[in-house]
C-alpha positions in Angstrom: 15.0 29.6 -1.7 15.8 27.7 1.5 13.3 25.1 2.4 13.2 22.6 5.3 10.8 19.6 5.4 10.5 17.5 8.5 9.3 13.9 8.5 9.2 10.9 10.8 6.7 12.0 13.4 3.9 9.9 14.7 2.3 8.1 17.6 4.6 5.9 19.8 4.2 4.3 23.2 6.2 5.4 26.2 9.6 4.0 26.1 9.6 3.7 22.4 11.8 5.4 19.7 11.3 7.6 16.7 13.7 9.1 14.2 12.9 12.5 12.8 14.4 13.8 9.5 14.8 17.3 8.2 15.5 17.5 4.5 17.0 20.8 3.4 17.0 22.4 -0.1 18.5 25.6 -1.5 21.4 25.7 0.9 24.9 24.3 1.5 24.1 22.5 4.7 27.7 22.5 5.9 27.6 26.3 6.3 24.6 26.2 8.7 23.9 25.5 12.3 21.0 23.1 12.3 18.7 22.1 15.1 15.4 21.2 16.5 12.9 23.0 18.8 9.6 21.8 20.0 6.3 23.3 21.1 4.4 21.2 23.5 1.1 23.1 23.3 -0.3 26.0 21.5 0.7 29.2 23.2 3.5 27.5 25.2 7.0 28.7 24.7 9.1 26.7 22.3 11.8 24.6 23.9 15.3 23.9 22.5 15.8 20.2 21.8 19.2 20.0 20.1 21.6 21.8 17.9 24.5 20.7 15.8 27.3 22.7 14.3 30.9 21.6 15.1 29.6 19.9 18.2 26.2 19.2 19.6 24.1 20.8 22.3 20.9 19.4 24.0 18.1 20.7 26.1 18.3 19.3 29.7 15.1 17.4 29.3 16.4 15.3 26.4 20.0 14.7 27.3 21.0 11.1 27.2 17.9 10.1 25.3 18.0 12.1 22.0 20.8 12.3 19.5 21.2 14.8 16.7 23.2 14.1 13.6 23.7 15.5 10.1 24.6 14.3 6.6 25.8 17.3 4.7 26.1 15.5 1.5 22.4 14.4 1.7 21.4 17.8 3.1 19.6 16.0 6.0 19.5 16.4 9.7 18.3 13.6 12.0 16.9 13.5 15.5 17.0 10.0 17.1 14.6 10.0 20.0 14.8 7.0 22.4 13.1 6.3 25.8 10.3 8.6 24.8 8.0 10.0 27.5 4.5 11.5 27.4 6.0 14.9 28.1 8.0 14.6 24.8 4.6 15.0 23.0 5.0 18.1 20.9 5.3 19.6 17.4 9.0 19.3 16.5 10.5 22.0 14.2 13.7 21.9 12.3 15.7 25.1 11.8 18.7 26.3 9.8 20.8 29.3 10.9 23.8 31.1 9.6 25.3 34.4 10.8 24.0 37.3 8.8 21.1 35.3 7.4 17.5 35.0 8.7 16.6 31.7 10.4 14.7 29.2 8.3 12.1 27.0 9.9 10.3 23.8 8.7 6.6 23.3 9.0 6.8 21.0 11.9 6.0 17.3 12.6 3.8 16.0 15.4 5.2 13.5 17.9 2.7 12.0 20.3 3.8 9.7 23.1 0.9 7.8 24.6 -0.2 4.3 25.5 
């Protein structure tokens, strides 16, 4: 059974940094595309933050500020978030995807950027 557990969210001031982690179990992480989405408010469409497979891809609003990385041996994906802005406030969800398999989502972690 595939399971993803996010951690590292919290309250941070504008301009600050946070590092999110996504710990995976039940999969060989090296076979999966991993990534992060966020939902800024209930009912609002979720937004792509970053993905990592062979290379990386970022949403326009986070380019140059966020960095996604992975440690396949530790089955963990990271999202380093720098220069945080109030508009980055959201629930951040980790996902794992592989062709022919259903996408697995974590439960989400809240990030709040406020002074």
